[in-house]
N, C-alpha and C positions, 0 to 999 in steps of 0.2 A: 780960937778963930778957925783954925784948919779943920777941926773936928765938926764945927758948925757948917763949913763950906762942903765938907765930905758928906754930911747928912743931907743937905740940900740937894747936892748932885745925885746922891743915891735915891733920894725920893723922886727926883724928876725922871731918872732912868726907870724906876719901877712904874711910875705913872705912865711913861710912854710905852713900856712893854705891856702893861695892863691893857692900855688903849688898843694896841694892835692885836692882842689876844682876843679881846672882846669883839673887835671888828672883823677878825678872821672867823670867829665863831658865828657871828651874825651873818657874814657873807656866805658861809657854808649852809646855814639854815635857810637863807633866802634862795640860794641857788637850788637847793633840794626842793623847796616849794615851787620854784619856777619850772624846774624840769618836770615835776609831778603834774603841774597844771598843764604844761605844754603836751605832755604825753597823753593826758586825758583827752585833749582835743583831737590828737591824732588817732587815738584808738576809737573814738566816736565816729570819725570820718571813715576809718577802716571798716567799722561795723556797718555803716550805711552802704559802702561800696560792696561789701559781702552780701547784704540783703538784696541789693540791685542785681548782682551777678547770679545769685541763686534763682531769683525770679525770672531772669533772662534765660537761664539754663532750663528751667521748668517749661518755659514757653517754646524755646528753640532747640532744645536738646543738645546744647553746647554753650560754653561760656564764650564771651567775646574778649579779645585782646585790644580792642579799639575804643578809646575814651568816647569819641563822638557817637559811636553806635550805642554805647551804654547810656550816655546822657539822652539821646534821642528816644531810647526805649523808656526811660524813666518819665520823660515829659509827654510822650505820645503813644507809648505801647499800651497793649491790652493784656490783662491777666485772665485766664480762664479758671474759674472756681469749679472744681470737679468733685464728684461723689463716686467712690468705688464700692461696688456691691458684689458678692459672691453667691453663686447658686451651686449646691452640691447635688449632683444626679447620681443615683445608684445604678451601676451598669449590671447587665445580666449575669456576668461571671463574678460578682461580688465586689469588684472594684468600684471606685468612686470617680466621677469626673467633675471637675470644678469649672464653672463658667463665670469668668470675670467680666463685669460690665462697668464701664466708666462713663458716667453721663456729666455733661457740662450743665451746671445748675445756675451759673451766673457768669457774666463777663463785666470786669470792672477795670478802671484805669490802672495801669502798672504802678503809678505813683501812689494811689490809694492803698494798694496791696503792700507796697514797701514801707510806707510811712505810718500806716495805721494798722493796729491789731485789734480785732474784735472778739470778745468772749460772750458766748451765749451761756447764761446762767439757768440751770434746771433745778427743779426741786430734788432734794437729796433722798427722799424716802416716800413710800406710800403714806398717806395721812391727810390731815386737815390743814389747809393753809389758814393762817391767822392774820398776818399783817406784814406790810412792807416797812423797812426802816429807812428806805431810800425813796427818791422820787426822780422823775425824768429831768435831766439837765444837771443833777448833782454829781459832784466828783467823789468817788469812792476810793478809799485806801485799803491796803491789805490789812486783814484783821478786824475790819469794821463789821458791825452787825448789819445784815442786809434784809433778812426776813425771819419770821417766826412761824412755826408749825407745831402741830401735835403728831408725833410719829406713831403709825400703827404698830411698828415693830416693838417699840418700847412702851407706848402709851404716855410718854412724857412730852412736855413742851420743850421745843428746842429753838434756840436762837442761833441761826446759821450765820457764820462770818465769811467774808470774801477772801478768796485765795488770790484774787487779782486786783488790779487797780485800773481806774479809767472813769470816764464820763458815762452816766446812764443815758442811753440814746433811744432805746425802745423798751416799752413795758407791756406786759400782758395785763388785761383788765380782769382782775380776780376778786371776788367778794370774800369777805371773812367767812370762815367755816366751810370753805368749799372743799370737797373731796378731790384729792389729786393723786396721780400716780407717779412713782419715781421717774424722773426724766422729763416730765412736763415742763415746757418753757415758762420762765418767769420774766426775765428782762436780759438786755444786751448791754455790755460794757464796751465802750470804744476808748482805746488807749493809743496815744501818740508815741511811736517808737523813736521818732527823730524829730528835730526841730522843723516844723513846716515852713519856716522862713529860710531854710538852707538854700544857698545859691547853687543850683544844680550845675550851672555853666562852669562852676569852679571845682567840680567833683574831683578832678584829678590832682588838685593842688594840695601840697602838704601844709597844714596849718602852721603859721609862724615863720614861714621861710620868706626871705626878702633879698633878691627878687624871688618870685614864686617858683618853687621846684615841684616836680610832679612825682607821684608815687610810681614805682616800677610795676607794670601790669604785665603778667604772663599768663596766657590761657592756651591750652592745645589739647590734642588727643594723644594718648600714649598707650602702648601695649602693656597690659598687666594681666598675668595668668592667661595669656592667649586671648585676651579680649581687649578691644579698644575702649578706653575710659576717658572721661573728661577730667582734666586737672587745671587748677588755677592757683596762682600765687600773686599777692599784692604786697609790696615791700616799701617801707619808709627809707628813702635814699639819703635823707639828711637828718639822722637821729640827733636830737638835742642833748641827749645824755652821752658824753664822751666815752663812757665805759661800754657802750653797746658797740661791739665790733662784729663784722660779718664772719670772722674766722673763730669767733668764741665757741667753745665746745658746748656750753650751756645754751639750749635753744631760746630760753626766756631772757637771755642776755645778749642775744643778737638783735639787730634793728627790728623795730616793731613790724609785724607782718601777719597775714593769715594764709592758710592753704599751703601747697607744697607742689613742686614741679615733678615730684616722682611718686607721690602718694595721693590716693583719693581722700582728701580731706579739706575742710574749710575752717578748721580750728585756728584760733589766734594764739600766738606765742605769749600773749599777756594773760591768757585764761588758765 
């Protein structure tokens, strides 16, 4: 009888221990998944802030440390699309002079520049264009066949694949067997870099914080090698991962951030 009772008690203890062991393992797996998903949202927000600050800096020659200013720029600002060209002039004494010309070729809304990336697709070689594998309005993925041609260089038929992804938004009208030169325009791909439904008014808020906490935003000019340069740093002040410490020696284990207060960089420590 005692042996039977002992066996039952031992079984119950083993069952309880097994339950807690499995529960702890499941909790660890679930927690790791939760942290990964939460940090992905934070990184996506940091990438958006970075793109907005870079665009602001290109227009205003400095970063902004004011959230309202940055939000207003995204919603109402303009971005100047420019083209740089160089002309080399030979001088009488054998030296060269370079004249740099920067022309504004388009003015677009800042939000369009920040949220949308466009790729112009050109024919890759001299030869005969044969056919498109895509049409206007179609979504194109990387590695997908996009057009065929016969290359003058090799004399062979080539099916070109896309190095980018996006929606086909503009196409040239080209008949089959048309002779074309390398670099001739074929079509345009439009790619959304960020969710167009993003609430810009909450740009400063760290995803997942309740009550909402804000990213730490630092932007200034500092002296570097006797020059005044722009620096920026944006940091997650409420890391969801408890192992991310500000005083951690490994940069990629500090709270998520991009940029630096002392170096000219916009790199993120998750990259």
